[in-house]
C-alpha positions as MATLAB code, in Angstrom:
seq = 'MIAGNGLRWILTAVFAVPVTYGMWRACARGTAAGDRVDQVFHVVAGALMIAMVWPWGTELPTGPQFIVLVAGAAWFLGSAPLRAATGARVAASSAALPHVVMMAAMTWMVAVMGAAASGHAGGTHAHAGAHVPGVSGATLMRLADAGPRLTAVLLAVLLVAIGLRRLARVFERAPTVPHGARAPAGGGEGALAHACHAAMALGMAEMFVLLV';
ca = [
     -12.955    2.597    8.375;
     -11.460    5.463   10.427;
     -13.764    7.142   12.957;
     -12.027   10.459   13.633;
     -11.700   13.157   11.001;
      -8.262   14.133   12.301;
      -6.801   10.668   11.759;
      -8.616   10.398    8.438;
      -6.944   13.533    7.144;
      -3.530   12.518    8.500;
      -3.647    9.140    6.734;
      -5.073   10.762    3.612;
      -2.082   13.109    3.560;
       0.314   10.187    4.104;
      -1.133    8.194    1.206;
      -1.320   11.314   -0.958;
       2.493   11.465   -0.899;
       3.073    8.282   -2.963;
       0.044    9.104   -5.136;
       1.453   12.525   -6.031;
       4.940   11.164   -6.604;
       3.607    8.315   -8.742;
       1.591   10.694  -10.919;
       4.622   12.901  -11.384;
       6.880    9.993  -12.312;
       4.305    8.435  -14.632;
       3.982   11.689  -16.559;
       7.648   12.705  -16.458;
       9.500   12.914  -19.742;
      12.022   10.125  -20.192;
      10.333    7.628  -17.869;
      10.536    4.139  -19.349;
       7.297    2.368  -20.279;
       7.746   -0.277  -17.598;
       8.386    2.377  -14.967;
       5.216    4.180  -16.026;
       3.211    1.011  -15.411;
       4.861    0.685  -11.981;
       3.805    4.199  -11.095;
       0.240    3.720  -12.324;
      -0.154    0.757   -9.983;
       1.354    2.787   -7.127;
      -1.065    5.632   -7.800;
      -4.079    3.328   -7.895;
      -2.965    1.543   -4.717;
      -2.496    4.822   -2.886;
      -5.874    6.090   -4.081;
      -7.552    2.899   -2.844;
      -5.898    3.303    0.552;
      -7.261    6.846    0.751;
     -10.714    5.490   -0.058;
     -10.409    2.899    2.709;
      -9.793    5.668    5.233;
     -13.233    7.177    4.607;
     -16.688    5.627    5.132;
     -17.568    6.009    1.446;
     -14.706    3.654    0.615;
     -16.862    0.708    1.720;
     -19.286    1.551   -1.085;
     -16.719    0.908   -3.814;
     -17.216   -2.438   -5.601;
     -14.676   -5.006   -4.463;
     -14.405   -6.847   -7.788;
     -12.524   -4.146   -9.716;
     -10.294   -3.516   -6.714;
      -9.378   -7.208   -6.572;
      -8.577   -7.259  -10.273;
      -6.338   -4.194  -10.082;
      -4.480   -5.337   -6.962;
      -3.910   -8.887   -8.208;
      -2.777   -7.507  -11.556;
      -0.389   -5.184   -9.725;
       1.098   -8.018   -7.682;
       1.514  -10.137  -10.815;
       3.082   -7.226  -12.693;
       5.697   -6.483  -10.054;
       6.521  -10.149   -9.565;
       6.674  -11.031  -13.242;
       8.118   -7.920  -14.847;
      10.986   -7.209  -12.448;
      13.334   -9.984  -13.630;
      12.439   -9.401  -17.286;
      13.344   -5.710  -17.111;
      16.625   -6.243  -15.267;
      20.017   -7.000  -16.719;
      20.925  -10.676  -16.956;
      23.146  -10.603  -13.892;
      20.711   -8.609  -11.785;
      17.480  -10.571  -12.191;
      17.596  -12.210   -8.778;
      18.185   -8.848   -7.108;
      15.352   -7.304   -9.136;
      12.947  -10.051   -8.090;
      13.939   -9.567   -4.458;
      13.418   -5.817   -4.741;
       9.935   -6.395   -6.168;
       8.773   -8.587   -3.259;
       7.805   -5.657   -0.968;
       5.506   -4.349   -3.701;
       3.952   -7.793   -4.038;
       3.455   -8.033   -0.274;
       1.809   -4.618   -0.149;
      -0.540   -5.460   -3.018;
      -1.446   -8.764   -1.358;
      -2.048   -7.024    1.975;
      -4.348   -4.527    0.298;
      -6.245   -7.368   -1.381;
      -6.858   -8.943    2.024;
      -8.010   -5.629    3.473;
     -10.397   -5.075    0.557;
     -11.875   -8.524    1.219;
     -12.385   -7.722    4.904;
     -13.958   -4.352    4.229;
     -16.116   -5.740    1.426;
     -17.435   -8.474    3.708;
     -18.230   -5.927    6.405;
     -20.006   -3.602    3.993;
     -22.127   -6.456    2.596;
     -23.206   -7.571    6.044;
     -21.298  -10.865    5.847;
     -18.349   -9.773    7.931;
     -18.071  -12.932    9.989;
     -15.515  -11.932   12.579;
     -15.686   -8.219   11.871;
     -17.558   -5.523   13.741;
     -18.268   -2.615   11.427;
     -20.637    0.241   10.721;
     -20.498    2.750    7.908;
     -21.260    5.852    9.892;
     -21.424    5.406   13.647;
     -19.567    4.045   16.614;
     -20.180    0.373   17.346;
     -20.130   -0.912   20.932;
     -16.899   -2.744   21.581;
     -15.109   -0.977   18.738;
     -12.328    1.443   19.610;
     -12.912    5.136   19.102;
     -10.283    5.338   16.359;
     -11.965    2.950   13.941;
     -15.393    1.996   12.654;
     -14.244   -1.553   11.906;
     -12.548   -4.101   14.100;
     -11.710   -7.782   13.654;
     -13.198  -10.097   16.255;
     -11.918  -13.591   15.407;
      -8.427  -14.688   16.387;
      -7.400  -15.828   12.893;
      -8.094  -12.557   11.056;
      -6.639  -10.548   13.936;
      -3.420  -12.576   13.809;
      -3.282  -12.058   10.041;
      -3.689   -8.311   10.514;
      -0.913   -8.250   13.126;
       1.475  -10.221   10.904;
       0.763   -7.971    7.939;
       1.277   -4.882   10.107;
       4.660   -6.220   11.251;
       5.697   -6.951    7.650;
       4.635   -3.489    6.545;
       6.495   -1.801    9.397;
       9.613   -3.775    8.441;
       9.206   -2.700    4.804;
       8.651    0.912    5.831;
      11.670    1.028    8.117;
      13.864   -0.577    5.484;
      12.704    2.022    2.984;
      13.487    4.806    5.441;
      16.976    3.375    5.920;
      17.460    3.429    2.160;
      16.442    7.072    2.059;
      19.598    7.896    4.011;
      21.663    5.411    2.033;
      20.620    6.820   -1.332;
      20.292   10.519   -0.553;
      24.029   11.313   -0.829;
      24.572    9.186   -3.951;
      21.435    9.446   -6.123;
      20.697   12.966   -7.389;
      17.120   14.186   -7.180;
      15.298   13.414  -10.413;
      17.899   10.915  -11.594;
      16.589    7.845  -13.355;
      16.415    4.725  -11.220;
      19.396    2.484  -11.869;
      18.916   -0.904  -13.495;
      18.113   -3.877  -11.305;
      15.455   -2.298   -9.121;
      17.440    0.545   -7.611;
      15.503    3.671   -6.702;
      16.293    7.161   -5.507;
      15.811    8.589   -2.030;
      12.513   10.295   -2.882;
      11.026    7.059   -4.209;
      12.077    5.191   -1.061;
      10.546    7.912    1.120;
       7.229    7.584   -0.722;
       7.250    3.797   -0.424;
       8.014    4.159    3.286;
       5.028    6.471    3.732;
       2.788    3.984    1.943;
       3.998    0.987    3.957;
       3.829    2.695    7.344;
       0.424    4.188    6.598;
      -0.856    0.749    5.645;
       0.617   -0.717    8.832;
      -1.366    1.814   10.875;
      -4.543    0.751    9.081;
      -3.925   -2.897    9.970;
      -3.201   -2.006   13.592;
      -6.566   -0.249   13.782;
      -8.290   -3.457   12.676;
      -7.020   -5.403   15.683;
];
């Protein structure tokens, strides 16, 4: 989807941050089973975003990606209140919503890229390996219809808001949550986790901006 190698590598590095962190947390001793599942979904989501940056990402089958992303959204939405203490279930569900939004946004992007790769893009201009007239130099894919473009803009705004909120929490949590400490009950996370989620959200927002 990205035309320039420089931007491809920058976004790859950005998405590699949550992937690396998620792999570390998933394999870390003492991580709860539910937290391991969280991290597996984060790793897969980050890996899919890396694939979307490169032309070969359009060759990946969309069906398995849909299944994984929908399963991830359902997991975060359904498991958060069940894993929280009785008095913290509402807060846990609220904390899970950004993950659900990000999974849903990725599902929409997979659908757009899959349609473009199959030649049924509708309102999308795309090409797997060359510049297309009317498409900006930064991207090989661009939405043409007003509806999809508005959707991309709204998702970008939501993702920027999520990313900025995560960055704010980095500074809120850094003085109080020691590095490597287990996330507190009710959806709380440490500064490093928030930084990784911020990288993921802001990187995704950039991808949506490039579609417009």
